[in-house]
C-alpha positions as CSV (number, residue, x, y, z in Angstrom):
1,A,0.1,0.1,0.1
2,E,2.8,2.5,0.7
3,T,4.7,1.6,-2.3
4,A,1.4,2.3,-4.5
5,A,0.9,5.6,-2.6
6,A,4.2,6.5,-3.3
7,E,3.9,5.9,-7.1
8,Q,0.6,7.6,-7.0
9,R,2.6,10.8,-5.5
10,A,5.2,10.2,-8.1
11,A,2.9,10.4,-11.0
12,G,1.1,13.2,-9.7
13,R,4.2,15.2,-9.6
14,L,5.3,14.0,-13.1
15,S,1.8,14.9,-14.5
16,W,2.0,18.5,-12.6
17,W,5.3,18.8,-14.4
18,R,4.0,18.0,-18.0
19,G,0.8,19.6,-17.6
20,E,-0.3,23.4,-17.4
21,G,0.8,23.8,-13.9
22,G,4.5,23.2,-14.4
23,E,4.2,25.3,-17.5
24,G,6.1,28.3,-15.6
25,A,8.6,25.9,-13.8
26,R,9.7,24.5,-17.3
27,R,10.0,27.7,-19.0
28,N,12.1,29.3,-15.9
29,L,14.2,26.2,-16.3
30,W,14.9,26.9,-19.7
31,L,15.7,30.5,-18.9
32,V,18.5,29.2,-16.5
33,G,19.5,27.1,-19.1
34,V,20.0,30.4,-21.4
35,L,22.0,32.1,-18.5
36,V,24.3,28.9,-18.1
37,A,25.0,29.1,-21.7
38,L,25.6,32.6,-21.8
39,I,28.4,32.0,-18.7
40,V,30.0,29.2,-20.7
41,I,30.2,31.6,-23.7
42,G,31.9,34.1,-21.4
43,I,34.3,31.4,-20.0
44,V,35.2,30.2,-23.6
45,T,35.7,33.9,-24.8
46,R,37.6,35.1,-21.8
47,P,39.1,32.6,-19.6
48,D,41.7,35.1,-18.3
49,L,38.9,37.0,-16.7
50,Y,36.8,33.8,-15.2
51,G,39.6,32.2,-13.9
52,D,39.7,34.9,-11.3
53,S,37.0,33.9,-8.6
54,S,37.1,37.7,-7.2
55,W,36.3,39.3,-10.6
56,V,33.7,36.6,-11.1
57,W,31.6,37.6,-8.1
58,S,32.3,41.3,-8.7
59,N,31.1,40.8,-12.1
60,I,28.0,39.0,-10.8
61,L,27.1,42.0,-8.5
62,V,27.8,44.2,-11.9
63,I,25.3,42.6,-13.7
64,L,22.5,42.4,-11.1
65,K,23.4,46.3,-10.5
66,L,22.6,46.8,-13.9
67,A,19.6,44.8,-14.2
68,S,18.1,46.5,-10.9
69,V,16.6,49.3,-12.6
70,V,15.2,47.6,-15.8
71,G,14.1,45.1,-13.3
72,V,11.8,47.1,-11.1
73,V,10.3,48.7,-14.4
74,S,9.6,45.0,-15.7
75,V,7.7,44.2,-12.5
76,G,5.1,46.8,-13.3
77,M,5.2,46.2,-17.1
78,T,4.4,42.3,-16.2
79,F,1.3,43.1,-14.2
80,V,0.1,45.4,-17.2
81,I,0.9,43.0,-19.9
82,I,-0.7,40.2,-17.9
83,G,-3.7,42.1,-17.6
84,G,-4.2,42.5,-21.4
85,G,-2.2,45.9,-21.8
86,I,1.0,47.4,-22.6
87,D,2.8,50.5,-21.4
88,L,5.1,52.5,-23.9
89,S,5.6,55.3,-21.7
90,V,7.5,53.6,-18.6
91,G,11.0,55.3,-19.9
92,A,9.4,58.7,-20.0
93,I,7.8,58.4,-16.6
94,V,11.1,57.4,-15.4
95,A,12.6,60.8,-16.7
96,L,9.5,62.9,-15.6
97,S,9.8,61.3,-12.1
98,G,13.6,61.8,-11.8
99,V,13.6,65.4,-13.0
100,W,10.7,66.7,-10.8
101,A,12.5,65.0,-7.9
102,T,15.8,67.0,-8.6
103,T,14.4,70.4,-9.2
104,V,16.0,72.9,-6.7
105,A,12.2,73.3,-5.0
106,T,11.9,69.5,-4.4
107,Q,15.5,69.1,-3.1
108,S,14.8,71.5,-0.4
109,Y,12.6,69.2,1.2
110,G,15.6,66.5,1.6
111,A,15.6,62.6,0.6
112,G,12.1,62.3,2.0
113,G,10.8,65.0,-0.5
114,M,12.5,63.6,-3.3
115,I,11.4,60.1,-2.5
116,F,7.7,61.3,-2.1
117,C,8.0,63.6,-5.3
118,A,9.3,60.7,-7.6
119,L,6.6,58.0,-6.3
120,T,3.5,60.7,-6.6
121,V,4.4,61.7,-10.0
122,G,5.0,58.2,-11.3
123,L,2.0,57.2,-9.7
124,G,0.0,60.1,-11.0
125,V,1.2,59.7,-14.5
126,G,0.4,56.1,-14.3
127,L,-3.3,56.8,-12.9
128,V,-3.8,59.3,-16.0
129,N,-2.6,56.3,-18.5
130,G,-5.1,54.0,-16.8
131,L,-8.0,56.7,-17.0
132,L,-7.2,57.3,-20.7
133,I,-7.3,53.6,-21.3
134,S,-10.0,52.1,-19.0
135,Y,-12.5,55.0,-18.8
136,G,-11.3,57.0,-22.1
137,R,-11.5,53.7,-23.8
138,L,-8.4,54.6,-25.9
139,V,-6.2,51.5,-27.1
140,P,-3.3,51.0,-24.8
141,F,-0.8,51.3,-27.4
142,I,-1.9,54.9,-28.6
143,A,-2.5,56.0,-25.0
144,T,0.8,55.2,-23.7
145,L,2.7,56.2,-27.0
146,A,0.9,59.5,-26.3
147,M,2.3,59.8,-22.8
148,L,5.7,59.1,-23.7
149,V,5.7,62.2,-25.8
150,A,4.0,64.4,-23.6
151,A,6.2,63.1,-20.5
152,R,9.3,63.4,-22.2
153,G,8.3,67.1,-23.3
154,L,7.2,67.9,-19.8
155,A,10.5,66.9,-18.5
156,A,12.5,68.9,-20.9
157,E,10.2,72.0,-19.9
158,L,11.0,71.4,-16.2
159,S,14.7,70.9,-16.7
160,D,15.0,73.8,-19.4
161,K,16.8,70.9,-21.3
162,Q,19.5,70.8,-19.0
163,T,20.9,68.1,-16.5
164,Q,19.8,68.5,-13.1
165,V,22.6,67.6,-10.5
166,S,21.4,65.9,-7.3
167,N,23.1,67.5,-4.3
168,N,21.3,65.2,-1.8
169,T,24.0,62.7,-0.4
170,T,21.4,60.2,1.1
171,I,19.7,59.8,-2.4
172,N,23.0,59.5,-4.2
173,D,24.6,57.2,-1.5
174,I,21.7,54.8,-2.6
175,A,24.0,53.6,-5.6
176,S,27.1,53.2,-3.6
177,T,26.0,51.7,-0.6
178,N,26.6,47.9,0.0
179,L,25.0,45.8,2.5
180,L,27.1,42.5,3.4
181,G,29.0,42.9,0.2
182,I,25.8,43.1,-2.1
183,P,24.9,46.7,-3.3
184,L,21.9,48.3,-1.9
185,L,20.2,48.6,-5.4
186,V,20.0,44.8,-5.6
187,Y,18.3,44.8,-2.3
188,I,15.8,47.4,-3.9
189,L,15.1,45.0,-6.8
190,A,14.8,42.0,-4.7
191,A,12.1,43.7,-2.3
192,V,10.2,44.6,-5.4
193,V,10.4,41.4,-7.0
194,I,9.0,39.7,-3.8
195,A,6.2,42.2,-3.5
196,G,5.3,41.6,-7.1
197,W,5.4,37.7,-6.5
198,V,3.3,37.7,-3.5
199,L,0.7,40.3,-5.3
200,L,0.5,38.5,-8.3
201,N,0.3,34.8,-6.9
202,R,-1.0,35.0,-3.3
203,T,-3.6,37.7,-3.7
204,T,-7.1,38.1,-5.1
205,F,-5.7,41.1,-7.2
206,G,-3.3,38.8,-8.7
207,R,-6.1,36.5,-9.8
208,R,-8.1,39.2,-10.9
209,T,-5.1,40.5,-13.2
210,V,-4.8,37.1,-14.9
211,A,-8.7,36.9,-15.2
212,V,-9.0,40.3,-16.9
213,G,-6.0,39.6,-19.4
214,G,-7.4,36.0,-20.2
215,N,-10.9,37.2,-21.0
216,P,-12.2,40.6,-20.1
217,E,-15.8,40.0,-20.7
218,A,-16.1,36.5,-18.7
219,A,-14.0,38.6,-15.8
220,R,-16.7,41.2,-16.0
221,L,-19.6,38.5,-15.8
222,A,-17.8,37.1,-12.9
223,G,-18.2,40.7,-10.9
224,I,-14.5,41.8,-11.4
225,N,-14.8,45.9,-12.3
226,V,-12.4,45.6,-15.2
227,K,-12.2,49.0,-15.9
228,R,-11.3,49.9,-12.3
229,H,-8.6,47.2,-12.2
230,T,-7.1,48.3,-15.5
231,L,-6.8,51.5,-13.7
232,M,-4.9,50.1,-10.8
233,L,-2.7,48.1,-13.1
234,Y,-1.4,51.2,-14.9
235,A,-1.0,53.0,-11.4
236,L,1.3,50.0,-10.4
237,S,3.6,50.3,-13.3
238,G,3.6,54.0,-12.6
239,L,4.6,53.2,-8.9
240,C,7.2,51.3,-10.0
241,C,8.6,53.8,-12.7
242,G,8.8,56.5,-9.6
243,I,10.9,53.6,-7.6
244,A,13.3,53.4,-10.6
245,A,13.3,57.1,-11.1
246,I,15.2,57.2,-7.7
247,M,17.6,54.4,-8.4
248,L,18.6,55.9,-11.6
249,T,18.9,59.3,-10.4
250,A,21.1,57.9,-7.6
251,Q,23.4,55.9,-10.0
252,A,24.1,59.0,-12.3
253,T,23.8,61.6,-9.2
254,S,21.7,63.7,-11.6
255,A,18.6,63.3,-13.8
256,Q,17.8,64.7,-17.5
257,A,14.9,64.5,-19.8
258,A,16.8,62.1,-21.9
259,M,17.0,59.7,-19.1
260,A,15.7,56.1,-19.4
261,N,15.8,56.1,-23.2
262,L,14.4,52.9,-24.5
263,Y,13.4,51.3,-21.3
264,E,10.3,50.4,-22.5
265,L,11.4,48.3,-25.2
266,D,14.0,46.6,-22.6
267,A,11.0,45.9,-20.0
268,I,8.9,44.7,-22.7
269,A,11.6,42.5,-23.8
270,A,12.6,41.0,-20.7
271,V,8.9,40.3,-20.1
272,I,8.3,38.6,-23.2
273,I,11.6,36.4,-22.9
274,G,10.2,35.4,-19.5
275,G,7.3,34.0,-20.8
276,T,4.3,36.3,-20.5
277,L,1.9,36.5,-23.3
278,L,1.6,39.7,-25.3
279,S,-2.1,38.9,-25.6
280,G,-2.4,38.5,-21.7
281,G,-3.7,36.1,-19.2
282,R,-0.5,34.6,-18.5
283,G,3.2,35.3,-16.9
284,T,5.4,35.2,-14.1
285,I,7.4,37.6,-12.1
286,I,10.4,35.4,-11.8
287,G,10.2,34.8,-15.5
288,S,10.5,38.5,-16.2
289,L,13.4,38.8,-13.6
290,L,15.4,36.1,-15.6
291,G,14.7,37.6,-18.6
292,V,16.4,41.0,-17.3
293,I,19.1,38.9,-16.0
294,I,19.7,37.4,-19.5
295,F,19.6,41.0,-21.3
296,S,22.2,42.2,-18.7
297,T,24.4,39.4,-18.8
298,I,24.5,39.9,-22.9
299,T,25.4,43.4,-22.5
300,N,28.0,42.5,-19.8
301,L,29.3,39.8,-22.2
302,F,29.7,42.0,-25.2
303,A,31.2,44.7,-23.0
304,I,34.0,42.2,-21.8
305,N,34.8,41.3,-25.2
306,G,34.8,44.7,-26.7
307,L,31.9,44.3,-29.3
308,T,29.7,47.1,-30.5
309,T,26.4,48.1,-29.3
310,E,25.0,47.5,-32.7
311,A,25.9,43.8,-33.1
312,Q,24.6,43.6,-29.2
313,N,21.0,45.0,-30.2
314,M,20.9,42.8,-33.2
315,V,21.3,39.5,-31.0
316,K,18.8,41.0,-28.6
317,G,16.0,41.8,-31.5
318,G,16.8,38.2,-32.7
319,I,16.2,37.0,-29.1
320,I,12.9,38.7,-29.2
321,V,11.6,37.5,-32.2
322,A,12.3,33.9,-31.3
323,A,10.7,34.3,-28.0
324,V,7.5,35.6,-29.7
325,L,7.5,32.8,-32.2
326,V,7.7,30.4,-29.8
327,Q,5.1,31.7,-28.0
328,Q,3.0,31.6,-31.0
329,V,3.9,27.7,-31.6
330,Q,2.9,26.9,-27.8
331,F,-0.5,29.0,-28.0
332,R,-1.4,27.3,-31.5
333,S,-0.7,23.9,-30.0
334,L,-2.5,24.4,-26.8
335,T,-5.7,26.0,-28.9
336,Q,-5.5,22.6,-31.1
337,F,-5.2,20.5,-28.0
338,L,-8.3,22.2,-26.3
339,G,-10.2,22.0,-29.6
340,R,-9.6,18.2,-29.9
341,N,-10.3,17.9,-26.2
342,R,-13.8,19.6,-26.5
343,L,-15.0,17.5,-29.9
344,T,-13.9,14.6,-28.0
345,T,-16.1,15.5,-24.9
346,N,-19.0,16.2,-27.2
């Protein structure tokens, strides 16, 4: 009897792994495999560097620090895309939040005032996006594209097209402070990722996000206020941009209207690589984090080998196309399976 029970548990775990429940774990395992492959490429191309253990550890911290800002933005982007939307204005929101937080008037209130300003501006712009999309019924692509232009223009107006220096040592020290040998920026990224994971997987907010992205009409009939939830998703994305603005300002000890350029593309690419469907209804925070780390590792790998940024961008573009093609094949296969299963049931 004990043997039969053990076999039944093993069969259950195997069926879970092969089924829809283990899909996220399989995808994340594949992403870890990609990271391992990139590390192997680094060892083969630069054995002189990877032979030094102290350099390897410091390089890992560099990669994580490089991924920290985009990683925070990607957490908010993950929620938006799972909810069936898209946000092209995240880079502009980061720039506007950073510029507004580093004005002379805001800096006079100290570090607390700067952080409050960045978070409030990010949250406010995210709410405007959500209002335009959920209640104004604008297409997310158009609404956030318009916000991208408007936020960049407002940031340039506030800064008079000049670089604004951050004179607050508390803010600037965020980028240079280490706790137990690990940069504070990495801890901030970890905190945002953990909070995002709990929100998506352990709360009704996360379940409603998946429901709204999977089928908005079914979610509405189930009693979910789709418009209000969509508004909250874009507000969450804006809040993440506000956090990222403080982190990026600390790294550069300044802010300008051109900062966080193309961050929206980096965030969307990382989320897609992480397995989130562009059509919504499926995605994981851990997958998005692995996607960000993969792109940061590629950037680091090209840098240590002295390769051009143009070649790096071509490789990233190829990875994005491959990820979307894989998603389409998987979605088509799942649709065909469900169709066959429905016919068999009938």
